[in-house]
C-alpha positions, 0 to 999 in steps of 0.5 A: 169629548171635547168639552170634557177632554183635559188636553190644552193644546190644539196638538192634543185635542187632535190626538184625541179626535184621532183616537176617537177616530179609530174607536168608532171606526171598530164599532159593530153595528147589529144588522147593518153593513159597515159604516166605516166608509161614512163614519171616516169621512164625516170623521175627517170633515171634522178634523178639517174644522179644527185645522181650520179653527186653529189658525183662525183662533189663537186663543186654545179656550176660544178656539175649543169654544168654537170647536164645541159649537161647530160640532153641535152645528156639525151634528145638527146639519147630519140630521137635517141633511136627509129631508134636505135630499128629499126636497132636491129629490122631489122633482124627479118623482113624478106621477105615474112612475115605475121607481127600482130601489136596491137594498135599503136606505134610510135617505131613499126611502126619506126621499120616496116618503116625502114625495107621497106626501106631496101627493105623488103616485107611483110605485117602487119595486124592491129588490130583495138585497141578498144576503141580507134580505133589507129589501123587506124592510125598505117594502115595509117602511114603503107599505107603510107610508101608501106607496105601492110596493113590489119585490123581485129577486136581486137576478130580476132586474134585466126582467123589469128593467124596461118597466122602470123609469128610474133607479134610486139607491144610496151610498156607502161612500161617494167617491173622488171620481163620483163613483160610489161603494154601495152594497153589493149588486149596485155595480149590477143594477147600474149596468143594466140601467146603463144598458137600458138607457135608464137613469140611475141616480143616488141619493147621499148625504154631503159628509158621505163624501170621502177622498177615495179613488177606487178604480174596480172592487178591489181597491174598497177599504179592508172593511168592505172588502171580501172577505175569506169564503165560508165553505158548506158542504165543499162547496166555497160560498163567497158573499162580498159585501160592497162593490164599487159603481164607477161614475159613468154608470151614475146619472145624478148624484141627489145631495143636501148641496144640491143635485150633482153630475158625478164629475163635481164631486172632486169640486165639492170635496175640495171645498168641503176640505180646503 
């Protein structure tokens, strides 16, 4: 968009980028939950690059060219970040482990596939992931990689938790507090893992780090909040898409900028934005 825009000043360019961000946030992704949080975080991060570049370079055309180069590097980095995360997660997946996974995450599957290719032998217990039942996609992906998989009901996490050595989940967004916004049920899994003293690890790209500070599910962005319930046979059926898992329930964040504790997220956000 920067290449083809007719903008002649940084302010015009920022307005165009803001409009593009709003259009992206309104897009729907078939078969997937909302991606508004990570899109917003990525767009805000790139917007920060625009501001920095404008301050560093006075000439607009030179500034525009630098932004195009940074945009291409930004996209390339997003592509390779999963491979970096998989390598960072590798030491945490060991022979004989049973790893519990909730729902579907490309990053989580990539970590487990990489570990299996490295010769580590382990099994994965996958929740069904209601209401989308995306656990079936996880199970299929891991089976194709030769990883033994068992599927359980979402409500059976407490039943199997003593068999589990580690919980590994993805994130729709990593908040400033070090907590995460993710698929509904993630907080329940984390609470059970904490009670059972099992490590709860999150695999996530750093571009999902967002300047949000929710304290409860009611503080989530509008796109992640519960919608009005549908009614079937006179019964209201509630299906909130996401929940918030506080940092107190998270052991480690496995990211492309390193293995972090939840308390380190705010420091990394400062580095990314300032």
